[in-house]
SERO-4910 file (N, C-alpha, C, O; in steps of 0.05 Angstrom, whole numbers):
BEGIN
 pado doro    nc1    nc2    nc3   cac1   cac2   cac3    cc1    cc2    cc3    oc1    oc2    oc3
  Met    A    -76    612    631    -77    598    606    -49    586    599    -47    564    589
  Ala    A    -28    602    605     -1    592    599      5    567    616     18    549    607
  Asp    A     -5    568    642      0    545    660    -15    521    649     -5    498    651
  Leu    A    -39    525    639    -55    502    628    -41    490    604    -39    466    601
  Ala    A    -30    508    586    -16    498    562      9    482    570     15    462    558
  Ala    A     23    492    590     47    478    599     39    451    611     54    431    608
  Leu    A     17    450    626      8    426    639      0    405    617      7    382    619
  Gln    A    -14    415    596    -22    397    574      3    386    560      4    363    552
  Ala    A     23    403    556     47    394    542     62    373    558     72    354    547
  Arg    A     63    377    584     76    357    601     61    331    601     73    309    599
  Phe    A     34    332    602     18    308    601     22    293    575     25    269    574
  Leu    A     22    308    552     26    295    526     53    282    524     55    259    515
  Ala    A     74    295    534    101    283    533    102    258    549    115    238    541
  Leu    A     90    258    573     91    235    590     76    211    578     85    188    579
  Val    A     53    217    566     36    195    555     49    184    530     49    159    526
  Thr    A     60    201    513     70    192    487     99    182    488    107    166    470
  Ser    A    114    191    507    142    184    507    152    173    534    173    161    535
  Gly    A    136    177    555    145    167    581    166    185    594    176    178    615
  Arg    A    172    208    581    193    225    592    180    249    607    159    259    599
  Gly    A    193    257    628    184    280    643    177    273    672    179    250    680
  Asp    A    169    293    687    162    290    715    132    289    718    119    309    712
  Pro    A    121    267    728     92    265    731     80    279    754     56    281    757
  Arg    A     96    289    772     86    302    796     68    326    790     75    343    773
  Gly    A     45    326    803     27    349    799      8    346    776     -9    363    772
  Leu    A     10    324    760     -7    321    737    -33    306    744    -55    315    737
  Val    A    -30    284    758    -54    269    767    -48    260    795    -26    259    805
  Ala    A    -70    253    809    -67    244    837    -50    219    838    -55    200    823
  Gly    A    -30    220    855    -12    197    857     10    196    837     29    181    840
  Gly    A      8    213    815     29    214    795     31    190    777     51    187    763
  Glu    A     11    173    777     12    148    761      0    153    733    -24    156    730
  Leu    A     17    153    713      8    157    685     12    133    667      7    134    643
  Gly    A     22    112    679     29     88    663      5     77    647      9     68    625
  Val    A    -19     78    660    -42     67    646    -48     83    620    -57     72    600
  Tyr    A    -44    109    621    -49    126    598    -28    120    576    -35    118    552
  Ala    A     -3    119    584     18    113    565     14     86    552     18     83    528
  Tyr    A      7     66    568      2     39    557    -21     39    537    -19     28    515
  Ala    A    -43     52    544    -66     53    526    -59     67    500    -68     58    479
  Tyr    A    -44     88    501    -36    103    477    -20     85    459    -26     83    435
  Gly    A      1     74    470     19     57    453      5     32    443      9     24    420
  Ala    A    -12     20    459    -27     -4    451    -46      2    428    -49    -14    410
  Arg    A    -59     25    429    -78     32    408    -63     37    381    -73     28    360
  Leu    A    -40     49    382    -25     53    358    -15     27    347    -16     22    323
  Leu    A     -5     10    364      4    -17    356    -19    -32    343    -15    -45    322
  Asp    A    -43    -32    355    -65    -46    344    -73    -36    316    -80    -51    299
  Ala    A    -71     -9    313    -79      3    287    -60     -6    265    -69    -14    243
  Leu    A    -34     -6    271    -14    -15    250    -15    -45    247    -10    -55    225
  Arg    A    -21    -60    267    -24    -89    265    -47    -95    246    -45   -114    230
  Ala    A    -69    -81    248    -92    -86    231    -86    -80    201    -96    -93    183
  Asp    A    -69    -59    197    -63    -51    169    -40    -68    157    -37    -70    133
  His    A    -23    -80    174      1    -94    165      3   -122    177     23   -128    190
  Pro    A    -17   -139    173    -17   -165    186      6   -183    175     17   -199    190
  Lys    A     12   -180    149     33   -197    138     61   -188    147     79   -205    151
  Leu    A     64   -162    150     90   -152    161     94   -163    189    116   -171    197
  Glu    A     73   -162    205     76   -172    233     81   -202    232     98   -212    248
  Ala    A     68   -217    215     73   -246    213    101   -252    204    114   -271    214
  Ala    A    111   -236    186    139   -241    176    160   -234    197    180   -248    199
  Leu    A    155   -213    212    175   -205    232    172   -219    258    191   -222    273
  Gly    A    148   -227    265    142   -237    291    130   -215    308    137   -191    303
  Ala    A    114   -221    328    100   -201    343    118   -182    358    114   -158    358
  Asp    A    139   -193    371    157   -176    386    173   -157    369    176   -134    375
  Arg    A    183   -168    346    199   -151    328    181   -129    316    190   -106    313
  Phe    A    157   -137    309    138   -117    297    132    -95    318    132    -72    310
  Ala    A    128   -103    343    122    -83    363    146    -64    366    142    -40    371
  Ala    A    170    -74    365    194    -57    367    196    -38    343    203    -15    346
  Val    A    189    -48    319    188    -31    295    168     -8    299    174     15    293
  Val    A    144    -15    308    123      5    312    132     26    333    128     50    329
  Glu    A    144     17    354    153     36    374    174     55    363    173     79    368
  Gly    A    193     45    347    213     62    335    201     81    315    209    104    313
  Tyr    A    181     71    299    168     88    279    152    111    292    154    134    284
  Val    A    137    104    313    121    125    327    139    145    340    132    169    341
  Ala    A    161    136    351    180    155    364    192    174    343    196    198    348
  Ala    A    198    163    319    211    179    298    191    197    284    197    219    276
  Gln    A    166    187    281    146    202    266    119    201    282    102    185    275
  Pro    A    116    217    302     92    216    318     67    222    301     69    237    282
  Pro    A     45    210    308     20    215    293     13    244    292     15    259    312
  Arg    A      5    253    268     -3    281    265    -31    284    252    -40    307    249
  Ser    A    -44    262    246    -70    263    234    -91    258    256    -86    245    276
  Phe    A   -115    267    250   -138    263    269   -147    234    268   -162    225    285
  Thr    A   -140    219    247   -150    192    243   -127    171    243   -106    177    232
  Leu    A   -132    148    256   -111    127    256   -107    114    229    -88    100    225
  Arg    A   -126    120    210   -122    109    184    -96    118    171    -84    104    155
  Asp    A    -88    143    178    -64    154    166    -38    147    181    -16    156    174
  Leu    A    -40    132    202    -17    126    219      5    113    204     29    120    209
  Gly    A     -1     95    186     20     80    173     29     91    146     43     78    131
  Val    A     21    115    140     27    127    113     57    127    108     65    121     85
  Asp    A     73    133    128    102    135    124    118    112    134    142    113    135
  Leu    A    104     90    141    119     67    152    139     55    133    161     49    140
  Ala    A    131     51    108    149     39     88    174     56     84    196     46     84
  Ala    A    170     83     81    193    100     78    211    100    103    235    101    101
  His    A    198     98    126    214     97    151    231     72    152    254     73    159
  Leu    A    219     49    145    234     24    144    257     25    124    279     14    129
  Asp    A    252     37    101    273     40     80    296     56     91    319     52     83
  Ser    A    291     75    108    311     94    117    329     84    139    349     96    146
  Leu    A    321     62    152    336     53    175    363     42    169    367     29    148
  Asp    A    382     48    186    409     37    184    408      8    194    396      3    215
  Pro    A    421    -11    181    422    -38    191    431    -41    219    425    -61    233
  Arg    A    446    -21    229    456    -22    256    434    -12    276    438    -15    300
  Asp    A    412     -1    266    391      8    283    377    -16    296    372    -36    283
  Ala    A    371    -14    322    359    -36    336    331    -43    325    322    -66    328
  Thr    A    318    -24    312    291    -30    301    292    -37    271    271    -40    259
  Asp    A    315    -39    259    317    -46    231    306    -74    227    314    -93    242
  Ala    A    288    -77    208    274   -103    204    285   -117    179    274   -139    172
  Gly    A    304   -107    166    314   -119    141    308   -102    117    289    -86    118
  Pro    A    323   -104     96    319    -86     73    293    -90     58    285    -73     43
  Trp    A    281   -113     62    256   -120     48    231   -110     62    210   -109     50
  Ala    A    233   -103     88    210    -97    104    194    -73     93    170    -73     94
  Gly    A    209    -53     83    195    -30     73    177    -37     49    155    -26     46
  Asp    A    186    -55     32    170    -63      9    145    -78     18    123    -73      7
  Leu    A    147    -95     38    123   -109     48    103    -89     60     79    -92     56
  Ala    A    114    -70     75     96    -49     86     83    -33     64     60    -25     66
  Arg    A     99    -28     42     89    -12     20     66    -27      6     46    -15     -2
  Leu    A     69    -53      2     48    -68    -11     23    -69      6      1    -66     -4
  Glu    A     26    -72     32      3    -73     50    -11    -46     52    -35    -44     53
  Arg    A      5    -25     52     -7      2     52    -23      8     27    -44     20     28
  Ala    A    -13     -2      4    -27      2    -21    -55    -12    -19    -74     -2    -29
  Arg    A    -55    -35     -7    -81    -50     -4   -100    -34     14   -124    -34      9
  Val    A    -90    -21     35   -107     -5     52   -118     19     36   -142     24     37
  Glu    A   -101     32     21   -110     55      5   -131     47    -16   -150     61    -20
  Val    A   -126     25    -29   -144     16    -50   -171      8    -38   -192     13    -50
  Phe    A   -171     -4    -15   -196    -12     -2   -214     13      2   -238     11     -1
  Asp    A   -201     35      9   -216     60     15   -220     77    -10   -231     99     -9
  Gly    A   -211     67    -33   -213     83    -58   -242     86    -68   -260     72    -58
  Pro    A   -246    104    -87   -273    110    -96   -284     87   -113   -270     72   -126
  Asp    A   -310     84   -111   -324     63   -127   -325     72   -156   -327     95   -163
  His    A   -325     52   -173   -328     57   -202   -333     30   -215   -319     10   -210
  Ala    A   -353     29   -233   -359      5   -247   -336     -2   -266   -326     15   -280
  Ala    A   -329    -27   -266   -307    -36   -284   -318    -40   -312   -341    -48   -316
  Ala    A   -301    -35   -332   -308    -40   -360   -308    -70   -366   -295    -85   -352
  Thr    A   -323    -78   -386   -325   -106   -393   -319   -109   -423   -315    -90   -438
  Arg    A   -317   -134   -431   -312   -140   -459   -335   -129   -476   -330   -119   -498
  Asp    A   -359   -130   -466   -382   -119   -481   -379    -89   -486   -387    -79   -507
  Asp    A   -368    -75   -466   -364    -46   -470   -345    -40   -493   -350    -22   -509
  Val    A   -324    -56   -495   -305    -52   -517   -317    -61   -544   -314    -47   -564
  Ala    A   -331    -83   -543   -342    -93   -568   -363    -74   -579   -366    -71   -604
  Ala    A   -377    -60   -562   -397    -41   -571   -385    -17   -585   -399     -4   -600
  Leu    A   -359    -12   -582   -347     11   -595   -341      5   -624   -340     24   -641
  Gly    A   -337    -20   -630   -330    -27   -658   -300    -27   -662   -286    -12   -648
  Pro    A   -290    -43   -680   -261    -46   -685   -247    -20   -692   -224    -16   -683
  Ala    A   -260     -3   -706   -247     22   -715   -240     40   -692   -221     57   -694
  Ala    A   -255     39   -670   -251     57   -648   -231     48   -628   -223     63   -610
  Ile    A   -223     23   -629   -206     11   -608   -179     24   -607   -168     29   -585
  Ala    A   -167     30   -630   -139     41   -630   -138     67   -614   -119     72   -600
  Ala    A   -159     84   -616   -159    110   -602   -171    109   -575   -175    129   -562
  Leu    A   -178     85   -566   -192     82   -541   -174     88   -517   -154     75   -513
  Pro    A   -180    109   -501   -164    114   -476   -170     92   -455   -193     84   -451
  Leu    A   -149     84   -442   -151     64   -421   -143     76   -394   -128     95   -393
  Ala    A   -154     65   -373   -146     74   -346   -153     51   -327   -173     37   -330
  Trp    A   -136     49   -306   -143     30   -284   -167     41   -269   -172     65   -270
  Val    A   -182     23   -256   -204     32   -240   -193     51   -219   -170     49   -211
  Pro    A   -209     71   -209   -198     90   -190   -187     77   -164   -168     87   -153
  Ala    A   -200     56   -155   -190     42   -131   -168     23   -140   -172     -2   -140
  Ser    A   -145     34   -146   -122     17   -155    -96     32   -149    -96     55   -143
  Ala    A    -75     16   -151    -48     28   -147    -28     10   -162    -30    -14   -162
  Val    A     -8     23   -174     14      9   -187     38     12   -168     48     34   -164
  Val    A     47    -10   -157     68    -10   -136     94    -22   -146     94    -46   -154
  Ser    A    115     -7   -146    141    -17   -153    155    -28   -128    157    -15   -108
  Leu    A    166    -53   -131    179    -66   -108    207    -73   -116    213    -80   -139
  Arg    A    225    -72    -97    253    -81   -102    258   -109    -93    278   -122   -101
  Trp    A    240   -120    -76    243   -146    -64    219   -163    -70    197   -153    -76
  Ser    A    222   -189    -68    201   -208    -74    181   -211    -52    174   -234    -45
  Val    A    172   -189    -41    153   -190    -18    125   -199    -27    109   -207    -10
  Asp    A    119   -197    -52     93   -207    -62     92   -237    -57     70   -248    -51
  Glu    A    114   -251    -60    115   -280    -55    113   -286    -25    100   -305    -16
  Val    A    125   -269     -9    123   -271     20     94   -267     28     83   -283     44
  Trp    A     81   -247     18     53   -241     24     35   -265     17     19   -273     33
  Ser    A     39   -276     -7     22   -298    -16     25   -323      1      6   -336      7
  Ala    A     50   -329      8     55   -352     25     41   -349     52     28   -367     62
  Leu    A     44   -325     64     31   -320     90      0   -321     87    -13   -331    105
  Glu    A    -10   -311     65    -39   -312     61    -49   -340     59    -71   -346     68
  Asp    A    -33   -358     48    -40   -386     45    -34   -403     70    -39   -427     71
  Gly    A    -22   -390     90    -15   -404    114     10   -421    112     13   -440    127
  Ala    A     27   -415     92     51   -430     88     75   -414     98     74   -390    100
  Pro    A     97   -428    104    121   -414    112    131   -396     89    133   -405     66
  Pro    A    136   -371     94    144   -353     73    172   -358     63    189   -365     79
  Pro    A    177   -355     37    204   -358     27    220   -334     34    209   -313     40
  Pro    A    246   -336     35    263   -312     40    258   -291     18    257   -298     -6
  Ala    A    256   -267     25    253   -245      6    280   -241     -8    301   -240      5
  Ile    A    280   -239    -34    304   -235    -50    302   -209    -65    280   -199    -71
  Ala    A    325   -197    -71    326   -173    -87    319   -179   -116    336   -190   -130
  Asp    A    295   -173   -124    286   -180   -151    263   -161   -158    240   -166   -152
  Pro    A    270   -138   -170    250   -117   -175    226   -128   -191    229   -144   -210
  Arg    A    203   -118   -184    178   -125   -199    157   -103   -194    161    -86   -177
  Val    A    135   -105   -209    114    -85   -206     88   -101   -200     82   -121   -213
  Val    A     73    -91   -181     48   -104   -173     25    -84   -177     26    -61   -170
  Leu    A      4    -95   -189    -21    -80   -192    -40    -88   -169    -45   -111   -165
  Val    A    -49    -68   -155    -68    -72   -133    -94    -59   -141    -94    -35   -149
  Trp    A   -116    -73   -139   -142    -61   -146   -164    -74   -129   -161    -95   -118
  Arg    A   -187    -60   -128   -210    -70   -114   -232    -78   -133   -239    -63   -151
  Arg    A   -241   -102   -129   -264   -112   -145   -287   -117   -126   -286   -135   -109
  Asp    A   -308   -101   -129   -329   -100   -109   -317    -93    -82   -306    -71    -79
  Leu    A   -319   -111    -62   -307   -105    -36   -281   -120    -31   -270   -119     -9
  Glu    A   -271   -133    -52   -247   -150    -49   -223   -135    -60   -223   -126    -83
  Val    A   -201   -133    -45   -176   -122    -54   -159   -144    -65   -155   -165    -52
  Ile    A   -149   -141    -89   -133   -161   -103   -107   -148   -111   -106   -124   -117
  His    A    -86   -164   -112    -62   -154   -125    -49   -177   -141    -53   -201   -135
  Arg    A    -36   -169   -162    -23   -188   -180      4   -177   -189      5   -154   -197
  Thr    A     24   -194   -189     50   -186   -199     49   -186   -230     41   -206   -242
  Leu    A     56   -164   -242     53   -161   -271     76   -174   -286     98   -176   -277
  Asp    A     69   -184   -310     90   -193   -328    108   -169   -335     99   -146   -333
  Pro    A    132   -174   -344    150   -152   -350    139   -132   -370    142   -108   -367
  Asp    A    125   -142   -391    114   -123   -410     90   -108   -399     86    -85   -406
  Glu    A     75   -121   -382     53   -107   -369     64    -85   -351     53    -63   -350
  Ala    A     85    -92   -337     97    -72   -319    106    -47   -334    105    -25   -324
  Ala    A    116    -51   -359    125    -29   -375    103    -10   -383    107     14   -385
  Val    A     79    -21   -387     56     -4   -396     38      4   -374     21     22   -378
  Ala    A     41     -7   -350     23     -1   -328     22     29   -321      1     40   -317
  Pro    A     46     42   -320     45     71   -314     31     87   -336     19    108   -331
  Leu    A     34     78   -361     20     92   -383    -10     90   -380    -24    110   -384
  Ile    A    -20     67   -372    -48     64   -368    -58     81   -344    -79     93   -345
  Ala    A    -41     83   -324    -48    100   -301    -51    129   -310    -65    144   -297
  Ala    A    -36    136   -331    -37    164   -341    -58    167   -363    -62    189   -373
  Gly    A    -73    146   -370    -94    148   -390    -85    144   -418    -95    158   -437
  Ala    A    -67    125   -423    -57    119   -450    -79    107   -467    -98     95   -457
  Thr    A    -76    110   -493    -95     96   -511    -85     68   -517    -63     60   -510
  Phe    A   -103     52   -528    -96     25   -536    -73     26   -556    -55      9   -555
  Ala    A    -73     45   -574    -50     48   -593    -24     54   -578     -3     44   -586
  Asp    A    -25     71   -557     -2     77   -542     10     51   -529     34     47   -529
  Val    A     -8     34   -519      0      9   -507     14     -8   -528     35    -20   -522
  Cys    A      2    -10   -552     14    -26   -573     42    -15   -579     61    -31   -583
  Gly    A     45     11   -581     71     23   -587     91     17   -566    115     13   -572
  Ala    A     83     18   -540    102     12   -518    110    -16   -518    132    -23   -507
  Leu    A     94    -34   -529    100    -63   -528    119    -71   -551    128    -94   -552
  Val    A    125    -52   -568    143    -59   -590    170    -70   -580    182    -88   -592
  Glu    A    180    -58   -558    205    -67   -547    204    -93   -532    224   -105   -525
  His    A    179   -104   -528    176   -128   -512    164   -151   -527    165   -174   -517
  Ala    A    153   -147   -551    140   -168   -566    145   -165   -595    147   -142   -605
  Asp    A    149   -187   -609    153   -186   -638    128   -176   -652    130   -162   -673
  Asp    A    105   -183   -642     80   -174   -654     63   -161   -632     47   -175   -620
  Pro    A     67   -135   -627     55   -123   -603     24   -121   -603     12   -121   -582
  Ala    A     12   -119   -627    -17   -116   -627    -32   -139   -615    -49   -135   -598
  Pro    A    -26   -164   -623    -39   -187   -610    -34   -188   -580    -51   -195   -564
  Arg    A     -9   -182   -572     -3   -182   -543    -19   -160   -529    -29   -165   -507
  Ala    A    -21   -137   -540    -37   -115   -528    -66   -124   -525    -79   -118   -505
  Leu    A    -76   -137   -546   -104   -146   -544   -108   -167   -523   -128   -167   -508
  Ala    A    -88   -185   -520    -90   -206   -499    -89   -193   -471   -104   -201   -453
  Leu    A    -72   -173   -468    -71   -159   -442    -97   -144   -437   -106   -143   -414
  Leu    A   -108   -131   -457   -133   -117   -454   -155   -136   -444   -170   -129   -426
  Val    A   -156   -159   -456   -176   -179   -448   -171   -188   -419   -190   -191   -403
  Arg    A   -146   -192   -412   -139   -200   -385   -148   -179   -365   -160   -185   -344
  Trp    A   -143   -153   -370   -150   -132   -352   -181   -129   -350   -191   -124   -328
  Leu    A   -194   -132   -372   -224   -130   -372   -235   -153   -355   -253   -149   -339
  Asp    A   -226   -177   -360   -236   -200   -345   -230   -198   -315   -245   -210   -299
  Ala    A   -209   -184   -308   -202   -181   -280   -217   -158   -267   -214   -153   -243
  Ala    A   -233   -143   -283   -247   -120   -273   -228    -99   -262   -234    -86   -241
  Ala    A   -205    -96   -275   -185    -77   -266   -185    -51   -282   -169    -33   -277
  Leu    A   -202    -50   -302   -200    -28   -322   -226    -13   -323   -248    -25   -323
  Arg    A   -224     13   -326   -247     29   -334   -239     42   -361   -215     45   -367
  Leu    A   -259     51   -375   -254     62   -402   -265     91   -403   -284     98   -390
  His    A   -252    106   -420   -262    132   -428   -273    128   -456   -264    109   -469
  Pro    A   -292    143   -465   -303    167   -454   -322    162   -430   -329    139   -425
  Pro    A   -331    183   -417   -345    180   -392   -372    167   -394   -384    159   -374
  Glu    A   -384    166   -419   -410    153   -421   -409    123   -416   -429    110   -411
  Leu    A   -384    112   -418   -382     83   -411   -383     81   -381   -373     99   -367
  Pro    A   -394     58   -371   -396     55   -341   -369     53   -328   -367     50   -304
***
Protein backbone atom coordinates (compact mmCIF):
# COMPACT_ATOMS: atom_id res chain seq x y z
CA MET A 1 0.00 0.00 0.00
CA ALA A 2 2.87 2.35 0.79
CA ASP A 3 4.35 1.62 -2.64
CA LEU A 4 1.00 2.40 -4.27
CA ALA A 5 0.70 5.70 -2.39
CA ALA A 6 4.22 6.68 -3.43
CA LEU A 7 3.44 5.75 -7.04
CA GLN A 8 0.28 7.86 -6.97
CA ALA A 9 2.16 10.81 -5.48
CA ARG A 10 4.82 10.59 -8.18
CA PHE A 11 2.18 10.42 -10.89
CA LEU A 12 0.32 13.44 -9.47
CA ALA A 13 3.51 15.50 -9.28
CA LEU A 14 4.46 14.67 -12.86
CA VAL A 15 1.02 15.43 -14.27
CA THR A 16 0.45 18.66 -12.34
CA SER A 17 3.95 20.12 -12.32
CA GLY A 18 6.04 18.18 -14.82
CA ARG A 19 8.64 17.51 -12.13
CA GLY A 20 10.02 14.12 -11.20
CA ASP A 21 11.20 10.91 -12.82
CA PRO A 22 8.61 9.24 -15.09
CA ARG A 23 10.41 5.91 -15.23
CA GLY A 24 8.34 3.01 -14.01
CA LEU A 25 5.03 4.90 -14.03
CA VAL A 26 3.70 4.11 -17.50
CA ALA A 27 4.97 2.10 -20.41
CA GLY A 28 7.55 4.16 -22.27
CA GLY A 29 7.57 6.80 -19.52
CA GLU A 30 5.56 9.28 -21.60
CA LEU A 31 3.30 11.41 -19.41
CA GLY A 32 3.17 14.54 -21.52
CA VAL A 33 -0.33 13.83 -22.78
CA TYR A 34 -1.64 13.66 -19.21
CA ALA A 35 0.10 16.85 -18.15
CA TYR A 36 -1.17 18.67 -21.24
CA ALA A 37 -4.75 17.53 -20.68
CA TYR A 38 -4.65 18.58 -17.02
CA GLY A 39 -3.32 22.06 -17.72
CA ALA A 40 -5.57 22.58 -20.73
CA ARG A 41 -8.68 21.70 -18.74
CA LEU A 42 -7.80 24.17 -16.00
CA LEU A 43 -7.07 26.87 -18.56
CA ASP A 44 -10.40 26.22 -20.29
CA ALA A 45 -12.28 26.45 -16.99
CA LEU A 46 -10.77 29.81 -16.08
CA ARG A 47 -11.17 31.06 -19.63
CA ALA A 48 -14.90 30.33 -19.43
CA ASP A 49 -15.24 32.22 -16.13
CA HIS A 50 -12.99 35.16 -17.09
CA PRO A 51 -13.50 35.94 -20.78
CA LYS A 52 -12.97 39.69 -20.36
CA LEU A 53 -9.76 39.20 -18.40
CA GLU A 54 -8.43 36.99 -21.18
CA ALA A 55 -9.50 39.53 -23.81
CA ALA A 56 -7.83 42.37 -21.91
CA LEU A 57 -4.58 40.49 -21.36
CA GLY A 58 -4.43 38.52 -24.59
CA ALA A 59 -4.50 34.74 -24.85
CA ASP A 60 -0.78 34.16 -24.22
CA ARG A 61 -0.59 36.49 -21.24
CA PHE A 62 -3.75 35.02 -19.76
CA ALA A 63 -2.36 31.50 -20.13
CA ALA A 64 0.81 32.56 -18.31
CA VAL A 65 -1.29 34.08 -15.51
CA VAL A 66 -3.28 30.85 -15.18
CA GLU A 67 -0.13 28.76 -15.10
CA GLY A 68 1.33 30.92 -12.33
CA TYR A 69 -1.94 30.88 -10.39
CA VAL A 70 -2.33 27.10 -10.57
CA ALA A 71 1.29 26.61 -9.53
CA ALA A 72 0.85 28.94 -6.55
CA GLN A 73 -2.59 27.65 -5.53
CA PRO A 74 -3.25 24.15 -6.87
CA PRO A 75 -6.93 23.15 -7.11
CA ARG A 76 -8.30 21.68 -3.92
CA SER A 77 -12.00 21.43 -4.70
CA PHE A 78 -13.80 18.53 -6.34
CA THR A 79 -15.41 20.96 -8.82
CA LEU A 80 -13.80 23.26 -11.40
CA ARG A 81 -16.41 25.86 -10.48
CA ASP A 82 -14.24 26.77 -7.47
CA LEU A 83 -11.00 26.97 -9.43
CA GLY A 84 -11.03 30.76 -9.78
CA VAL A 85 -12.17 31.62 -6.26
CA ASP A 86 -8.76 33.02 -5.29
CA LEU A 87 -7.63 34.34 -8.68
CA ALA A 88 -8.38 38.00 -7.88
CA ALA A 89 -6.48 37.86 -4.58
CA HIS A 90 -3.60 36.07 -6.31
CA LEU A 91 -3.35 38.79 -8.94
CA ASP A 92 -3.50 41.48 -6.24
CA SER A 93 -0.60 39.84 -4.42
CA LEU A 94 1.83 39.66 -7.34
CA ASP A 95 4.97 41.73 -7.36
CA PRO A 96 5.29 43.86 -10.53
CA ARG A 97 8.62 42.13 -11.09
CA ASP A 98 6.88 38.74 -11.24
CA ALA A 99 6.81 37.34 -14.78
CA THR A 100 3.10 36.56 -14.44
CA ASP A 101 2.09 39.97 -13.07
CA ALA A 102 -0.72 41.29 -15.27
CA GLY A 103 -0.94 44.82 -13.93
CA PRO A 104 -2.47 46.34 -10.79
CA TRP A 105 -5.96 46.43 -12.30
CA ALA A 106 -6.15 42.75 -13.28
CA GLY A 107 -7.27 41.57 -9.86
CA ASP A 108 -10.27 43.89 -9.96
CA LEU A 109 -11.34 42.64 -13.38
CA ALA A 110 -11.04 39.06 -12.13
CA ARG A 111 -13.02 40.07 -9.03
CA LEU A 112 -15.86 41.52 -11.09
CA GLU A 113 -16.04 38.47 -13.33
CA ARG A 114 -15.93 36.11 -10.35
CA ALA A 115 -18.85 37.98 -8.79
CA ARG A 116 -20.82 37.41 -11.97
CA VAL A 117 -20.09 33.67 -11.77
CA GLU A 118 -21.22 33.52 -8.14
CA VAL A 119 -24.37 35.52 -8.83
CA PHE A 120 -25.33 33.32 -11.77
CA ASP A 121 -25.25 30.32 -9.42
CA GLY A 122 -27.05 32.17 -6.63
CA PRO A 123 -30.44 31.14 -5.22
CA ASP A 124 -33.66 32.04 -7.00
CA HIS A 125 -35.95 34.61 -5.45
CA ALA A 126 -38.80 36.67 -6.87
CA ALA A 127 -37.92 40.35 -7.05
CA ALA A 128 -40.09 42.93 -5.34
CA THR A 129 -42.13 45.36 -7.46
CA ARG A 130 -43.63 48.81 -7.12
CA ASP A 131 -46.97 47.14 -6.49
CA ASP A 132 -45.53 45.26 -3.51
CA VAL A 133 -44.47 48.54 -1.91
CA ALA A 134 -47.67 50.36 -2.80
CA ALA A 135 -49.70 47.60 -1.18
CA LEU A 136 -48.04 48.32 2.17
CA GLY A 137 -49.32 51.85 2.34
CA PRO A 138 -47.35 55.07 3.01
CA ALA A 139 -47.26 54.64 6.77
CA ALA A 140 -45.36 51.35 6.54
CA ILE A 141 -42.64 52.42 4.13
CA ALA A 142 -40.35 54.09 6.70
CA ALA A 143 -40.00 50.85 8.67
CA LEU A 144 -39.79 48.68 5.58
CA PRO A 145 -36.66 46.44 5.64
CA LEU A 146 -34.85 46.30 2.32
CA ALA A 147 -32.48 43.69 0.93
CA TRP A 148 -30.84 42.90 -2.38
CA VAL A 149 -32.08 39.76 -4.11
CA PRO A 150 -30.13 36.71 -2.86
CA ALA A 151 -28.41 36.28 -6.23
CA SER A 152 -26.44 39.51 -5.89
CA ALA A 153 -23.10 40.93 -4.80
CA VAL A 154 -21.79 44.38 -3.90
CA VAL A 155 -18.27 44.61 -5.30
CA SER A 156 -15.77 47.31 -4.35
CA LEU A 157 -13.21 48.10 -7.06
CA ARG A 158 -10.09 50.25 -6.98
CA TRP A 159 -9.78 50.48 -10.76
CA SER A 160 -12.14 51.38 -13.60
CA VAL A 161 -12.40 47.80 -14.81
CA ASP A 162 -16.18 48.12 -15.12
CA GLU A 163 -15.51 50.40 -18.09
CA VAL A 164 -13.01 47.91 -19.48
CA TRP A 165 -15.60 45.14 -19.12
CA SER A 166 -18.31 47.17 -20.85
CA ALA A 167 -16.09 48.12 -23.79
CA LEU A 168 -15.09 44.50 -24.33
CA GLU A 169 -18.72 43.40 -24.05
CA ASP A 170 -19.61 45.90 -26.79
CA GLY A 171 -16.74 44.74 -28.99
CA ALA A 172 -14.92 48.05 -28.65
CA PRO A 173 -11.26 48.67 -27.76
CA PRO A 174 -11.13 48.90 -23.96
CA PRO A 175 -9.98 52.14 -22.35
CA PRO A 176 -6.95 52.02 -20.07
CA ALA A 177 -7.94 51.11 -16.53
CA ILE A 178 -7.34 53.99 -14.15
CA ALA A 179 -7.17 54.10 -10.37
CA ASP A 180 -10.66 55.37 -9.55
CA PRO A 181 -12.49 53.55 -6.73
CA ARG A 182 -16.12 52.66 -7.30
CA VAL A 183 -18.76 50.15 -6.18
CA VAL A 184 -20.59 47.82 -8.54
CA LEU A 185 -23.84 46.00 -7.86
CA VAL A 186 -24.06 42.60 -9.56
CA TRP A 187 -27.38 40.78 -9.62
CA ARG A 188 -29.33 38.19 -11.58
CA ARG A 189 -32.66 38.96 -13.20
CA ASP A 190 -34.25 35.72 -14.35
CA LEU A 191 -31.31 34.02 -16.11
CA GLU A 192 -29.43 37.21 -16.96
CA VAL A 193 -26.56 38.50 -14.83
CA ILE A 194 -26.38 42.29 -14.77
CA HIS A 195 -24.02 44.71 -13.14
CA ARG A 196 -24.16 48.46 -12.74
CA THR A 197 -21.71 50.95 -11.29
CA LEU A 198 -23.48 52.72 -8.45
CA ASP A 199 -23.75 56.44 -7.94
CA PRO A 200 -21.65 57.62 -4.98
CA ASP A 201 -24.68 57.93 -2.71
CA GLU A 202 -25.93 54.50 -3.78
CA ALA A 203 -22.52 53.06 -3.02
CA ALA A 204 -22.72 54.51 0.48
CA VAL A 205 -26.01 52.75 1.26
CA ALA A 206 -25.45 49.51 -0.70
CA PRO A 207 -23.76 47.70 2.22
CA LEU A 208 -26.60 48.79 4.52
CA ILE A 209 -29.14 47.22 2.20
CA ALA A 210 -27.04 44.07 2.03
CA ALA A 211 -27.39 43.96 5.83
CA GLY A 212 -31.17 44.49 5.74
CA ALA A 213 -31.51 48.21 6.45
CA THR A 214 -34.89 49.86 6.56
CA PHE A 215 -36.02 52.58 4.20
CA ALA A 216 -35.64 55.03 7.10
CA ASP A 217 -32.04 53.86 7.58
CA VAL A 218 -31.35 54.58 3.93
CA CYS A 219 -32.82 58.06 4.27
CA GLY A 220 -30.63 58.69 7.31
CA ALA A 221 -27.50 57.52 5.51
CA LEU A 222 -28.24 59.82 2.59
CA VAL A 223 -28.21 62.91 4.79
CA GLU A 224 -24.48 63.31 4.10
CA HIS A 225 -25.02 63.02 0.34
CA ALA A 226 -28.22 64.94 -0.42
CA ASP A 227 -29.84 68.14 0.76
CA ASP A 228 -33.22 66.43 0.83
CA PRO A 229 -32.54 62.73 1.43
CA ALA A 230 -36.13 61.44 1.49
CA PRO A 231 -36.92 62.18 -2.19
CA ARG A 232 -33.54 60.82 -3.21
CA ALA A 233 -34.12 57.64 -1.20
CA LEU A 234 -37.52 57.23 -2.84
CA ALA A 235 -35.99 57.71 -6.30
CA LEU A 236 -33.36 55.08 -5.55
CA LEU A 237 -35.99 52.70 -4.21
CA VAL A 238 -37.93 53.02 -7.46
CA ARG A 239 -34.73 52.49 -9.46
CA TRP A 240 -33.92 49.29 -7.57
CA LEU A 241 -37.47 47.97 -7.85
CA ASP A 242 -37.62 48.64 -11.60
CA ALA A 243 -34.27 46.87 -12.01
CA ALA A 244 -35.61 43.79 -10.15
CA ALA A 245 -32.63 44.08 -7.80
CA LEU A 246 -34.53 44.19 -4.54
CA ARG A 247 -36.51 41.85 -2.38
CA LEU A 248 -38.50 42.99 0.60
CA HIS A 249 -39.20 41.77 4.07
CA PRO A 250 -41.43 40.60 5.72
CA PRO A 251 -41.34 37.12 4.21
CA GLU A 252 -44.96 37.09 3.07
CA LEU A 253 -43.92 39.38 0.23
CA PRO A 254 -42.68 37.48 -2.85
